[in-house]
C-alpha positions as CSV (number, residue, x, y, z in Angstrom):
1,M,0.0,0.0,0.0
2,W,1.3,3.5,-0.9
3,I,0.2,6.5,1.1
4,K,0.7,9.7,-0.8
5,R,3.4,11.9,0.9
6,D,2.7,15.6,0.7
7,L,6.2,16.5,-0.4
8,N,6.6,17.0,-4.1
9,V,10.2,15.9,-4.7
10,N,10.1,16.7,-8.4
11,S,9.2,20.4,-7.9
12,A,11.7,20.5,-5.0
13,A,14.5,19.3,-7.3
14,E,13.7,22.0,-9.8
15,R,14.6,24.8,-7.3
16,A,17.4,23.0,-5.5
17,L,21.2,22.9,-5.8
18,P,22.9,20.0,-7.7
19,I,23.0,17.8,-4.6
20,K,19.7,17.3,-2.7
21,V,19.7,15.9,0.8
22,L,16.5,14.2,2.1
23,R,16.8,13.8,5.8
24,G,14.6,11.9,8.3
25,P,14.5,9.0,10.7
26,R,14.6,5.4,9.7
27,Q,11.5,3.9,8.2
28,V,9.7,7.1,7.2
29,G,9.8,6.4,3.5
30,K,12.6,8.6,2.2
31,T,14.0,6.2,-0.4
32,S,10.5,4.9,-1.4
33,L,9.4,8.5,-2.0
34,L,12.4,9.3,-4.2
35,A,12.3,6.0,-6.0
36,R,8.7,6.7,-7.1
37,M,9.9,9.6,-9.1
38,G,11.1,7.0,-11.6
39,T,13.8,9.3,-12.9
40,H,16.8,8.3,-10.8
41,K,18.7,5.1,-10.2
42,V,18.7,4.0,-6.6
43,V,22.1,2.9,-5.1
44,Y,21.8,1.1,-1.8
45,L,24.9,1.8,0.3
46,D,23.8,-0.3,3.2
47,D,24.8,-3.2,1.0
48,A,28.3,-4.1,2.1
49,A,29.7,-5.0,-1.3
50,T,28.3,-1.8,-2.9
51,R,29.6,0.3,0.0
52,L,33.1,-1.3,-0.3
53,R,33.3,-0.4,-4.0
54,A,32.2,3.2,-3.3
55,Q,34.8,3.6,-0.6
56,E,37.7,2.0,-2.4
57,D,37.4,4.0,-5.7
58,P,34.6,6.6,-5.5
59,R,35.5,8.1,-8.9
60,F,35.3,4.8,-10.7
61,F,32.2,3.9,-8.7
62,L,30.3,7.0,-9.8
63,D,31.6,6.8,-13.4
64,Q,29.7,3.5,-13.7
65,L,26.4,5.1,-12.7
66,P,24.0,7.4,-14.6
67,A,24.0,11.2,-13.9
68,R,20.8,11.0,-12.0
69,I,21.1,8.8,-8.9
70,I,19.8,8.4,-5.4
71,L,22.5,7.4,-2.9
72,D,20.6,5.7,-0.1
73,E,22.3,6.0,3.3
74,A,25.1,8.0,1.8
75,P,27.0,8.7,5.1
76,L,27.9,5.0,5.1
77,A,30.3,5.8,2.2
78,P,32.0,9.1,3.2
79,A,34.6,8.8,0.4
80,L,31.8,9.7,-2.1
81,F,31.4,13.2,-0.7
82,P,34.7,14.8,-1.8
83,E,34.2,13.1,-5.2
84,L,30.7,14.6,-5.5
85,K,32.2,18.0,-4.6
86,R,34.8,17.6,-7.4
87,R,32.2,16.8,-10.0
88,V,30.0,19.7,-9.1
89,D,32.9,22.2,-9.1
90,E,34.3,20.9,-12.4
91,A,30.8,21.1,-14.1
92,R,30.4,24.7,-12.8
93,I,33.8,25.8,-14.1
94,S,33.6,24.2,-17.5
95,K,30.0,25.2,-18.1
96,Q,29.9,22.5,-20.7
97,R,29.4,19.5,-18.5
98,E,26.0,18.7,-17.1
99,L,25.7,19.3,-13.3
100,P,25.2,16.2,-11.3
101,D,21.7,15.4,-10.3
102,V,22.1,13.5,-7.0
103,W,19.8,12.8,-4.1
104,L,21.4,11.8,-0.8
105,T,19.4,10.1,2.0
106,G,20.5,9.4,5.5
107,S,18.8,8.4,8.8
108,N,21.8,9.5,10.9
109,Q,21.5,13.2,10.5
110,T,24.5,13.9,12.7
111,L,26.7,12.1,10.1
112,I,24.8,13.7,7.2
113,H,25.4,17.2,8.6
114,R,29.1,16.5,9.1
115,E,29.8,15.0,5.7
116,V,27.7,17.5,3.7
117,G,29.0,20.4,5.8
118,E,32.6,19.4,5.2
119,S,32.5,18.6,1.5
120,L,29.3,20.0,0.0
121,A,28.7,23.3,1.6
122,G,27.1,25.6,-1.0
123,R,26.4,22.7,-3.3
124,A,23.6,20.9,-1.4
125,S,19.9,21.7,-0.6
126,Y,18.2,20.1,2.4
127,F,14.7,18.6,2.5
128,D,13.1,16.9,5.5
129,L,10.7,14.0,5.8
130,N,9.3,12.6,9.0
131,T,6.4,10.2,9.8
132,L,3.0,10.6,8.3
133,S,0.7,13.5,9.2
134,A,-3.0,13.2,9.9
135,H,-3.5,15.0,6.6
136,E,-1.5,12.5,4.7
137,L,-3.2,9.5,6.3
138,G,-6.6,10.9,5.4
139,D,-9.4,8.3,6.0
140,L,-6.8,6.0,7.6
141,W,-6.4,8.5,10.5
142,S,-8.1,8.1,13.9
143,L,-7.0,9.5,17.2
144,N,-6.8,6.0,18.9
145,S,-4.7,4.5,16.1
146,Y,-2.5,7.5,15.8
147,L,-1.7,7.5,19.5
148,L,-0.5,3.9,19.4
149,R,1.0,3.8,15.9
150,G,2.1,7.3,15.4
151,G,2.7,8.1,11.7
152,W,5.1,5.2,10.9
153,P,4.1,4.2,7.3
154,E,4.8,0.4,7.8
155,L,2.3,0.2,10.6
156,Y,-0.4,1.3,8.2
157,A,0.8,-0.6,5.2
158,S,1.0,-3.8,7.4
159,P,-1.7,-3.3,10.1
160,Q,-1.0,-6.8,11.5
161,L,2.3,-5.6,13.0
162,D,2.4,-5.1,16.7
163,P,3.0,-1.3,17.2
164,S,4.8,-1.8,20.6
165,R,7.3,-4.2,19.2
166,Y,7.8,-2.1,16.0
167,L,8.5,1.0,18.0
168,N,10.8,-0.8,20.4
169,D,12.8,-1.8,17.3
170,I,12.9,1.9,16.2
171,V,14.3,2.9,19.6
172,T,16.9,0.1,19.3
173,T,18.0,0.6,15.7
174,Y,17.5,4.4,15.2
175,I,18.1,6.0,18.6
176,E,20.5,3.5,20.3
177,R,22.5,2.7,17.2
178,D,22.2,5.5,14.7
179,I,22.3,8.3,17.3
180,V,23.9,7.1,20.5
181,I,26.7,5.0,19.1
182,A,27.4,7.3,16.1
183,A,27.7,10.3,18.5
184,G,30.1,8.4,20.7
185,I,27.9,8.7,23.8
186,E,29.4,6.4,26.5
187,R,26.6,6.8,29.1
188,R,24.0,5.0,27.0
189,L,21.7,4.1,29.9
190,A,21.8,7.7,31.2
191,F,21.0,8.9,27.7
192,L,18.0,6.6,27.4
193,K,16.9,7.6,30.9
194,V,16.8,11.3,29.8
195,L,14.9,10.3,26.7
196,H,12.2,8.5,28.8
197,L,12.0,11.4,31.2
198,V,11.5,13.9,28.3
199,A,8.7,11.6,27.0
200,S,7.1,11.6,30.4
201,R,7.1,15.4,30.4
202,V,6.0,16.0,26.8
203,G,4.2,19.2,26.4
204,Q,5.1,20.4,29.9
205,L,7.5,23.2,30.9
206,F,11.0,22.0,30.4
207,V,13.6,22.5,33.1
208,A,16.9,20.7,32.3
209,S,18.1,20.7,36.0
210,D,15.0,18.7,37.0
211,I,15.7,16.0,34.5
212,A,19.4,16.1,35.3
213,K,18.8,15.3,38.9
214,V,16.7,12.2,38.1
215,A,19.0,10.9,35.4
216,G,22.2,11.5,37.4
217,V,23.9,13.8,34.9
218,D,24.4,17.6,34.8
219,A,22.0,20.0,33.1
220,T,24.5,20.9,30.4
221,T,24.7,17.2,29.4
222,V,20.9,17.1,29.2
223,Q,20.8,20.1,27.0
224,S,23.5,18.6,24.7
225,W,21.6,15.3,24.4
226,L,18.3,17.1,23.7
227,S,20.1,19.1,20.9
228,L,21.3,15.8,19.5
229,L,17.8,14.3,19.5
230,A,16.5,17.5,17.9
231,T,19.1,17.3,15.2
232,N,18.0,13.7,14.4
233,A,14.3,14.7,14.3
234,V,13.3,12.8,17.4
235,V,12.2,15.8,19.5
236,F,11.8,19.5,18.9
237,P,11.5,22.4,21.3
238,L,8.5,24.7,21.3
239,P,9.9,28.0,22.6
240,A,7.9,30.4,24.8
241,Y,7.0,33.6,23.1
242,F,8.6,36.4,25.1
243,S,8.5,40.2,24.6
244,N,10.3,42.9,26.5
245,L,6.9,44.7,26.5
246,N,5.4,42.0,28.7
247,K,7.6,40.9,31.7
248,R,5.0,38.5,33.0
249,L,5.6,35.7,30.5
250,T,7.2,32.4,31.1
251,K,10.5,31.8,29.3
252,A,10.9,28.1,29.7
253,P,10.3,26.0,26.5
254,K,8.3,22.8,26.0
255,Y,9.5,19.7,24.2
256,F,7.5,17.6,21.9
257,F,8.2,14.4,19.9
258,Y,8.0,14.6,16.1
259,D,6.1,11.3,16.3
260,V,3.5,11.0,19.1
261,G,3.5,7.2,18.8
262,L,7.2,7.1,19.9
263,A,6.3,9.3,22.9
264,V,3.5,7.0,23.8
265,R,5.7,3.9,23.6
266,L,8.5,5.6,25.7
267,Q,5.8,6.4,28.3
268,G,5.1,2.7,28.4
269,W,1.5,2.6,27.1
270,Q,0.3,-0.4,25.1
271,E,-3.5,0.0,25.1
272,I,-5.7,3.0,24.3
273,D,-8.1,3.2,27.3
274,P,-5.4,3.8,29.9
275,I,-4.0,6.6,27.7
276,I,-7.3,8.3,27.3
277,N,-7.9,8.2,31.1
278,S,-4.4,9.3,31.9
279,P,-3.6,12.9,33.0
280,L,-0.9,12.8,30.3
281,F,-3.5,12.5,27.5
282,G,-4.0,16.2,27.1
283,H,-0.3,16.7,26.6
284,L,-0.1,13.8,24.1
285,F,-3.1,15.3,22.2
286,E,-1.3,18.6,22.1
287,N,1.8,16.8,20.8
288,I,-0.3,15.6,17.8
289,V,-1.6,19.1,17.0
290,V,1.8,20.8,17.3
291,G,3.4,18.1,15.2
292,E,0.8,18.4,12.5
293,V,1.3,22.1,12.2
294,A,5.1,21.7,12.2
295,R,4.8,19.1,9.4
296,F,2.7,21.5,7.3
297,F,5.6,23.9,7.1
298,V,8.5,21.4,6.9
299,N,6.9,19.4,4.0
300,R,6.7,22.7,2.1
301,G,10.4,23.4,2.6
302,M,9.6,26.1,5.1
303,Q,11.1,26.6,8.6
304,P,8.2,26.6,11.1
305,S,8.1,29.5,13.6
306,L,5.9,28.1,16.4
307,Y,5.6,29.3,20.0
308,F,3.4,29.1,23.0
309,A,2.6,31.8,25.5
310,R,2.1,31.4,29.3
311,S,1.8,34.1,31.9
312,K,3.0,34.0,35.5
313,E,-0.6,33.5,36.4
314,K,-0.6,30.3,34.4
315,V,-2.9,31.5,31.6
316,E,-1.7,29.9,28.4
317,I,-2.0,30.1,24.7
318,D,-1.2,26.6,23.4
319,L,0.2,27.5,20.0
320,L,1.2,30.7,18.2
321,V,1.9,30.1,14.5
322,E,3.8,32.8,12.6
323,L,2.3,33.0,9.1
324,G,4.7,35.4,7.5
325,N,4.6,39.2,7.1
326,Q,4.4,39.5,11.0
327,R,1.0,37.8,11.1
328,Y,0.1,35.2,13.7
329,L,-2.5,32.5,14.3
330,A,-3.5,31.6,17.8
331,L,-4.6,28.1,18.7
332,E,-6.2,26.5,21.7
333,V,-5.9,22.7,21.7
334,K,-8.6,20.6,23.3
335,S,-9.6,17.0,22.7
336,M,-13.1,18.1,23.8
337,P,-13.7,21.6,22.4
338,E,-14.0,24.5,24.8
339,P,-14.3,28.2,23.9
340,W,-11.4,30.6,24.7
341,T,-11.6,32.2,28.1
342,Q,-11.6,35.9,28.6
343,K,-8.2,35.6,30.3
344,Q,-6.8,33.9,27.2
345,R,-8.2,36.6,25.0
346,D,-6.6,39.2,27.2
347,L,-3.3,37.4,27.2
348,V,-3.1,37.1,23.4
349,N,-4.1,40.8,23.0
350,S,-1.3,41.8,25.5
351,L,1.3,40.2,23.2
352,G,1.0,43.1,20.7
353,L,1.0,40.7,17.7
354,A,-1.1,40.9,14.6
355,I,-3.4,37.9,15.3
356,V,-5.3,37.1,12.1
357,D,-7.6,34.5,13.8
358,R,-8.1,32.4,16.9
359,W,-9.0,28.7,16.5
360,V,-9.9,25.8,18.7
361,V,-8.4,22.5,17.5
362,S,-10.1,19.2,18.3
363,A,-10.0,15.6,17.2
364,S,-13.5,15.6,15.7
365,P,-15.4,18.9,16.3
366,A,-19.1,18.5,16.9
367,M,-19.8,22.1,17.8
368,S,-18.8,25.7,17.0
369,F,-18.4,28.8,19.1
370,K,-19.3,32.4,18.4
371,D,-15.8,33.9,18.3
372,E,-13.5,30.9,17.5
373,P,-14.0,28.2,14.8
374,V,-13.5,24.6,15.9
375,I,-11.0,22.9,13.5
376,A,-10.5,19.2,13.2
377,I,-6.9,17.9,13.2
378,T,-7.4,16.5,9.7
379,E,-8.5,19.9,8.4
380,L,-5.5,21.8,9.7
381,W,-3.3,21.7,6.6
382,D,-6.1,22.9,4.3
383,R,-7.0,25.7,6.7
384,L,-3.4,26.8,7.1
385,A,-2.8,26.7,3.3
386,A,-5.5,29.3,3.0
387,L,-3.6,31.7,5.3
388,V,0.1,31.2,4.3
């Protein structure tokens, strides 16, 4: 089964530099998406024999391939990067040779950044792909399924798979191997402890020192590890909006997981009813909405500018979305829709921002309010597209 990804790689290639880098975690469909273009030959560098040939003689290796190629898991053959640089530079200088047309994929974004940064700076464009959004899943999306399965394509293509076992394997292969080992982290158990602690506090105010005390490391180490997880598209920070005009705003950020199913698995849930009845459910639901909005921008090659606002009196705006041209959208996230309170309206007005609209986002809205429309998660992309 193929689920249409809302990332048009053909149009992306038209406006990109000669080398295109498609980043994202394991098993999100990077190579499958590129292969469906039907215009490039796929070279799988996780094959040991292929990798050995590429490493031993990268020039001869590339000479045997067509000009349009996809190098899957390219960081496994780092010798290719200087050779790609040479080919791009020679083609630019001669102006007679056709520029290479190469897509690179890689799950280990730490290695991708290092290799591309060292050899292909100014010659490569970046694109990002993560797990499936509610919009992309369409009729396959349901709140209960998404909490347990997240957006991992294989769990929808093969619904007989056990989500808990599959996501455990993702933690082992992607986080423990691709991230921890490749980054040279020696305190693996402490790193995983921090990861679980961040999952247990998803959507809550983040204080590095609190997590550091429980994990037995210092706050600087926690911040470094969170940065590594963010680089590898596991988690992302949602900063607090702060203005010098308003001194009564919280500055601490929140952290969310790119894929809510991974957060659910790390919290230890295996069945839906305990999740729904848990005090953590509201934060997990918020994770879904924030992740959906972030994907809307990322899949369009745009950098999302997302914030939340919280006053010292604990009045909160769940999500502020910068739309461009100094315009903002304000969202209240509720699994069961509730209208904005007057205190929330006062807070958003005090920010001094050009707020074009206020929404309430719910799983399946069955009501509407006078001043704020109620938007379903699956409608978010279409409603955002009308504003951006």
